[in-house]
N, C-alpha and C positions, 0 to 999 in steps of 0.2 A: 636032680632037677635044679637045685640051688647052684651047684657047680657049673652047670651049663649056662645059667643066667649070669653068673659072675664072669665067665669067659666072654659072653656076649657084650657085657658092659665094658670089659677091658678092650675088646676089639673095636667097639664103638668109640671109646676114648682115644685109641690109637689112630682111628680114621679121622677123628676131629682134629687131633694134633697135626696129622699129615696135611689135612686140608688147610688148617690155619697157617702152617709153615709155607705151603705152596702159595697161598694168597699173599702172605707177607713177602715172599721171594719175588713175586710178580710186581706187587705194589711198590716195593722198595727200589726196583730196578729202573729208576728214571733216567740214568745215564748223565746226571747233572749234579754238580756241587753247588753249594750256596754262594750267592753273589756277595761281593764286598759292599757292605752298607754302613751308612752313618745316619743314625736316627730314622732307620727304616728306608732311607733313600740310597739307591745304588751310587757309589762313588764314581764321579764322572771320569776320573783318570784311571779307573781300575779296568781290569779285563778278567773275564771268566768264560773262556771260549773253547768249545770242542769242535774240531774240524778234521776232515780227511782230505788230504791232497795227494796228487799223483807225482811221484818222483821216480825218474828212471824206469818208467813203465810199470811201476808198482805203487799200490796205495800205501800211504803212511798216515798214522794218526797223530794228532797233536792236541793236548789239553793244555791251554795257556792260561796261567793264573798269576795275577799280581795286583797290588793295591794302587800302584802308580807306574804308568808306562814310561815315565822318565827314568826309572831305575834301570840298572844293568840287566841284561837278559842272560839267563842260564839255560842251556840245552841240557836237560836231565835225561841221561841214558839209563833206562831201566835195567833191572837185574835179570837173572836167569842164566844166560840170555833167553829172552822170550817171555818174561813175566812182568806184568804191569805193577807198579808200586803205588799207584794213585790212591788205593784204598787206605794206605797207611797215613797219607796226608789228610784224608777225610776223618779217619778214626782218632788220630792224635791231634786234637784241636789246639794244643799249646804250641805246635810247630808253626812259627810265624815267619818263616823265611820269605814268604810272599809279601811281607811288608817292605823288604829291602831289595828284593830282586823280582823281576818278572820271570817265572819259571815255566819253561815249555817242556812238559812231560811228553816224551816221544815214544810212540808205538811204532817200532820199525817194522819193515815189511813182514807180513805173515803173523804178527802177534796181536792178541787181544782184540782191539777195535777193528783191526784190518785182517783178522784171521780168515784164511781161505783154505778149506780142506783139500782143494785141488792143487795147491801150490807144490812145486817140486822142491823138496828140501835140499837136493843136491845142487840146485841152481843158486842157493844162498851161500856165497863164498865171502871170504874176508874182503876181497877187492870190491865185490858188489856192495857190501855194507859200508865200505870206506867211501865209495862214490855216493851212496845215499846220505851218509853223515856230512859229507862235504856240501852236498846240495841243500840239505835241510838247514845247515848252518848259513849258507848263502841266502836262503829264503828268509830266515829270521833277521839277518843283518839288513837285507833290503827292505823287508816289510816294516821294520821298526826303526829304520833309518839310523842304524848304529855303525860305528867304525868296525867294532869287533863284538864278540859275545864271550861269555864263559862257557865251559863245558864241564859237566859233572857226571861221573860214572859211579854206579852203585853195584857192588858185588860182581856178578857175571857181566853187567854192563860196562865194567871197567876194561874188559877186553877191547870193546869198541872205542870207548872214550880215550883210553891211553894211546891206542894206535892212531886215533884221529889227532890227538894233541901232538904226536910225533910227526905225522905226515903233513898236517895243515896248521902249523904254528901261527901263520899270518892271520888266521881267523879268530884266534882266542886270546883274551887277556890273561887267562890262566886256566889251570885244570884242578878241579876239586875231586879227589879220589877217596870215596867213602867205601870202606871195606874192600880195599884194593886186592884183586887176585894177583898173587905174586908168582906162584909156581904150582904145578900139579904133580909133583914127584913125592918121594918118601919124606922130604923135609916137611911138607904140608901135612901129610898123613900122621907123622910122628907128633907134631905139635898138638893136633886134635886128639890123638890117642892118649898122650900124657895128661892132657887136661881132663879127659873123661875118666881115665884110670884113677886119678887123684880124687875127683869128685865122688865117684862111686865107692871107692875105698873108704873115704871119710864118712860116707853115709852108711857104711857096712852093708852095701847093696851087692851081695855076692852074685845074684842072678844077672845084674847088669854088667858086672865085671866079666862074667862068663860069656855073656853075649858079645861084649866088646872083643874079647880074645878070639871069638869065632869069626870075627869080621876082618882080621888082619893076618898077614904073614910077617913073622919076625925075620929081619935080614941083618946084615952086618952093621957094626957101629951103633948098636942099640936103637936101630930104626925099624919102622914097620911100613908095610904097604897095605893099603885098603883093598879088600876083595869085593866089596859091595857098597858103592858110594851112597845110593839112596838110603840103605839101612844104616850106614855109618852116620849120615846127617840126621836121620830120624833119632838115633840114639843121642846125638849131640844135643838135640832139643831137650831130651829128658835130663841131660846134665846141666842145662841152663845156659848153654853157649850158642844157641841157635839164632833164628831170625829175631826173636824178641826174648830178652833175658827171662829165664824161668817160665817160659810158655812153650807148650807143645806146638806141633804143626797145626793141630786142630784148633786150639784156642788162639794161637798167634797169627795164623794165616787163614785157614779155611772158613772159620765162623765170621771173622771180619769181612771177608770177601762176600760171603752169603748175605750179610746184613747191610752191605754198602749201598749207597745211592749213586755213586759215581760211575758205575757200570750199568749199562742196560741189560736186558735179558740175554740177548745174543752174546754180549761180551762175557757175562758170567758163565754161560754155557761153553764158550770158546776158550776160557782161561786155561784149563788144564790141557786140552788138545794142542794149543799153541806152544806150550812149554815142551810137551812131548815131541812136537814137530821139530823144534829147535835143537833137540838132542840128536836129531838125525841129519842135520845140515852139514854141508861141506865145511862151513865156518867152524862148527863145533869140532870136527875132525882136525882142522888145521890148527886149532888152539889147544888140542888135547894135551900136548906135551910142552906147554909153555913154561918158560922160566924167565921172567922179565928182568931178573938180576943180570942175565946174560943178553937177552934179546933187545931190551931198550934200556940203555945205560945213561942216556942223556936226553933232556928236553930243552927246547929253545924258549920255552915259556915258563912262568912260575908254576909250581906244583905244590898242592896242599893236601896232605894225607889226614884222613879222619877215621879213627878206629874206636870201637868200644872195648873197654877193658876185659869184657867177658866174650869177645868175639873170637871164636876158634873155628868158625866156618871158613873165613879168610883170616887166619891167625894174626892177631895184631903184632905179635913178636916178629913175624916175617915182614910185615908192612914196615915196622920200625927199621928193620935191617935194610930194606929196600930204600927207604927214605934217606938213610945215612950214606948210602953208596951212590944214588943217582945224582947226576950233575944237572943243575938247572940254574937260571939267573937268580931265582929266589925259591926257597922251599921251606916248608914247615910241617910239623906233625902234631896232632892233638890226640891224646888218649882220653876218651870220654868216660867218666865214672858211671857206675850203675847202668851200663848199657852193654848189649852184646853186638849183634850183627847190624843193627839199624839205629845207630845213635842219633841221627837227625830227628827221629820220631820218639825214641825212648827217653832221651834226655836232651831236648832241643835247645835249651838256652845257651849252654856253652858252645854248641855247634854253630848256632846262628851268630853268636857274638864273634866267634872265630872267623866265620865267613865274611861277616860285615867288615871286619878289620882288614880284609884283603882286597876290598873294593878299590 
């Protein structure tokens, strides 16, 4: 009888926890971030705006934030492709880029705030997204009465931003490349593998070494090829070189999204489906075998590379190599200490100082 009562209490406790989490999930999903205020009063020159606009017969989302509209504009191309990074700006409050730039976080067609389960992923091609980024850049230039803007790509978003910088140089003062995707071949896989192998060996974690070996094929020249990318990246998080240094996908990504206020309920529910949809797009297929060391060797605008010293999702070693070989009117590279894949949020001050210096 006592055992039955204990089970009942445990089940009741679990139900209460689930109810509390559900209520918090709903209550926290306002879809709005805090305004910029001075002594409790909204700064008149600031902007904290969320809107959806139609570009090329498709809805696009924009979250535009900045303390002073006289500052330069940055079009921020989110990662994935297909995943919004706004939750990181909300979580890491020391990130003060919006004091020096007005940042337009862009949800391109089919992602997050504009997710549509009826969308045809095959219709999302590189050329379609290039037309979108051209027109969204024109919109920002016109609306804020600027001659040009900056463009910034993060991780998977660098596929879009780099190609846009190459195709439409007249629209941009410069390109900020954070966690630049360089190539998708064995060079990339081998850098990731070597990093994880060393970390797990140093930890004497034989189980993780065994798991790592099961995820790769060894090929010539001491290189490897990944057999299961999602599992490979999951293991990378365990090694400390993932999205946030020393955080798992659960603690570095999933929980912060769950607790965020910047997404409304629909956007939180759509977050994962929109990422999965983008993996099926023609755009993803067209960029599956990219190697920008061969594909884009020159830019007509300045390019500034930003990498975390523990980033082996887009290995900083390859980014440094790309920086050294690409031709541009001006170029620079910063390796950010104590950061992995997301240095703008993990260790913001050196990144923001670096970006300020390029204005």
